[in-house]
N, C-alpha and C positions, 0 to 999 in steps of 0.2 A: 797673768793669763791663766796659770795653773789653779790659782785660788778661785777664779770664776768658774772654771770647769769643776772643781771640787764642790763648790756651793750648789751648782746646778745638779751635780750627781747626787748630793745629799738630799736635795729637794725631790728629785726623781725617785729615789729609793723610798722616801717617805710616802710619796703618792702611790707607788706600787704596793707598799705595805698596807695602806688604807684600803685600796681596791681589792687586793687579792686575799687579805686575811680579814675575814668578817666574822670569825668565830670567837676570838679572844679579845676582850675589851682592853686588856693590858697592852697587847701588841698594837692595837689601834691607837692608844694613847701615846705609845712610844714612837709610832710612825708620825703622828702629828707633831710631836716634839722634834723629830728629825727634820721635818719640813720647816719648822720655825728656826732651827739652828742653821739650816741651809740658807734660809732667807736672811738671817743675820750676817752670815758670811758674805753673801752677795751685797748686802747694804754697805757693810764696812769696806769691802774691796772697791765698789764703785765710788764710795765717798773718798777713798784714798786716790783713786784714779782722777777724779774730777777736782781734787783739792778743795773739798767742801765738807763742812762739819755736820750738815743736816742728816746725812745718811748714818753717821755714827750716833747722833741723838735719837734718830728713829729706831736704831738697833736697841738702844736702852729701853725704849717703849715696848718693843717686841719681846725683849727679855722679861720685862715686868708682866706682860701678857702671858708668856709662857710659864712663868712662876705661878701666876694665879690659876692658869688652866691646869697645871700639875696638882696644885693643892685641891682644887674643886673636883678634879677628875678622880683623885685617889679617895676623896671623901665619898663621892658617888659610888665608886667601886666597892668601898667598905660596906655601904648601906645595901648595895645590890647583892653582895656576898652574904650578908646576914639574912637577907630576905629570901634569896633563892638557894643558897648553899653551894653555888658554883659560879664561876665567872665565864662560863661558855654561853655564848649568845646563839639563839636559834632564830635564823632568818628564814622567813617563809616566802 
């Protein structure tokens, strides 16, 4: 039960990070990663509770998606930094 609360808390902190921090792209990407890790923790814990392997298999898919998102996001951040000279986002 504690693992489920921890996964939900990680997901909630990630959502709050995306909603409340809209100036730094790095913080937004870290918050998205935190949401994906919370989702993985919930998938694995529910998979263990229901004695089913599908949640753990889906967690591997989410991990692959998180790795691809990290690589693509860091590449885009590098291009943005080269073009603008800063990683601060101006939201109008």
